[in-house]
C-alpha positions in Angstrom: 0.0 0.0 0.0 1.0 3.6 -0.4 2.1 5.4 2.7 -0.9 7.7 2.7 -3.3 4.7 2.8 -1.2 3.1 5.6 -1.6 6.3 7.6 -5.3 6.7 7.0 -6.3 3.1 7.5 -4.2 2.6 10.6 -5.2 5.9 12.2 -8.9 5.3 11.6 -8.7 1.7 13.0 -6.8 2.7 16.2 -8.9 5.8 16.8 -12.1 3.8 16.3 -10.9 1.2 18.8 -9.5 3.6 21.4 -11.1 7.1 21.0 -7.6 8.4 21.7 -6.1 10.8 19.2 -2.6 10.4 20.6 -2.7 6.7 20.4 -3.9 7.0 16.7 -1.0 9.4 16.0 1.6 7.0 17.5 0.1 4.1 15.5 0.3 6.2 12.4 3.9 6.8 13.0 4.3 3.0 13.4 2.4 2.5 10.2 5.2 3.9 8.1 8.1 2.5 10.2 8.6 -0.8 8.4 9.0 1.0 5.1 11.0 3.9 6.5 13.7 1.7 8.0 14.3 0.0 4.6 15.7 3.3 3.3 14.9 5.4 0.3 14.3 4.1 -3.2 17.6 5.5 -4.2 19.4 5.0 -7.5 18.5 1.4 -8.1 14.9 0.3 -7.9 15.7 -3.4 -8.1 18.3 -3.1 -5.2 15.6 -1.5 -3.0 13.0 -3.9 -4.2 15.1 -6.9 -3.2 15.1 -5.6 0.4 11.5 -4.5 0.5 9.2 -6.4 2.8 12.1 -8.2 4.4 13.2 -8.2 8.1 11.5 -4.8 8.7 8.1 -6.4 7.9 8.6 -9.4 10.2 5.8 -9.2 12.7 7.7 -11.2 15.3 9.9 -8.2 16.0 6.9 -5.9 16.8 5.0 -8.6 18.7 8.1 -9.1 20.9 8.5 -5.4 21.5 4.8 -5.0 22.2 5.0 -7.9 24.8 8.0 -6.3 26.5 6.1 -3.1 26.9 2.9 -4.8 28.0 4.6 -7.0 30.6 5.7 -3.9 32.5 9.4 -4.1 31.9 9.3 -0.4 31.2 7.2 0.3 34.2 9.3 3.3 35.2 8.4 4.9 31.9 4.8 3.9 31.6 3.8 6.6 29.0 6.7 5.4 26.8 5.4 1.8 27.2 1.8 2.8 26.4 2.5 4.9 23.3 5.4 2.6 22.2 2.8 -0.1 22.2 0.8 1.9 19.7 3.8 2.3 17.4 4.1 -1.5 17.4 0.4 -1.8 16.7 0.8 0.5 13.8 3.7 -1.5 12.4 1.6 -4.7 12.7 -1.3 -3.1 10.9 1.1 -1.9 8.2 2.3 -5.5 7.7 -1.3 -6.8 7.6 -2.2 -4.1 5.1 0.8 -5.1 2.9 -0.3 -8.7 3.1 -3.5 -7.9 1.1 -1.4 -6.5 -1.8 1.6 -8.8 -1.8 3.6 -11.1 0.4 5.2 -10.4 3.8 7.2 -12.5 6.3 5.3 -14.7 8.7 6.8 -16.8 11.5 10.2 -16.7 9.9 11.7 -13.8 7.9 12.1 -16.0 4.8 8.6 -17.5 4.9 6.4 -15.0 3.1 2.6 -15.1 2.9 -0.1 -12.9 1.6 -2.6 -12.4 -1.2 -2.6 -9.9 -4.0 -6.1 -8.3 -3.9 -4.8 -5.2 -5.8 -1.8 -3.5 -7.2 -0.1 -0.9 -5.1 -1.2 2.6 -6.2 -4.2 1.3 -8.1 -7.7 2.7 -7.9 -8.6 -0.6 -6.1 -6.1 0.2 -3.3 -7.8 3.5 -2.6 -11.3 1.9 -2.8 -10.1 -0.9 -0.4 -8.8 1.8 2.0 -12.1 3.7 1.8 -14.0 0.5 2.4 -11.9 -0.2 5.6 -12.6 3.4 6.8 -16.3 3.0 6.2 -16.4 -0.5 7.8 -14.5 0.8 10.9 -17.1 3.7 11.2 -20.0 1.2 10.9 -18.5 -1.1 13.5 -17.7 1.8 15.8 -21.2 3.3 15.6 -22.9 -0.1 16.0 -20.8 -1.6 18.8 -18.6 1.0 20.5 -21.1 3.7 21.2 -23.7 1.6 22.9 
């Protein structure tokens, strides 16, 4: 997915679940983290492409970091643990979002899974993102507000 769609989809999902704008903002930061650490596209597209959706998209890293923060190992810095958890959630949502438009690592960094519902940057991607936003709104209004 394009970064803008990662930001919108992740932000809406986290805000819909938490009603916390700061949590949504931290999750939105996490939503671009897996791509950001891979570096810029640079001079060679194929060099970048070979690294794309590699170790930075391995969910085990973010699950482990999330568990560390949730287990209270950072208890002295509780705010850091809480909002750091949302960065991890954002990264995990990024990986899940990428899994619907390609393959991402699963239990092992070399084991990639996913489906290709649409091509990155296509109209279908934007329609998919819009559908997630609308579905999140419907779920939120039907179940969360009661």
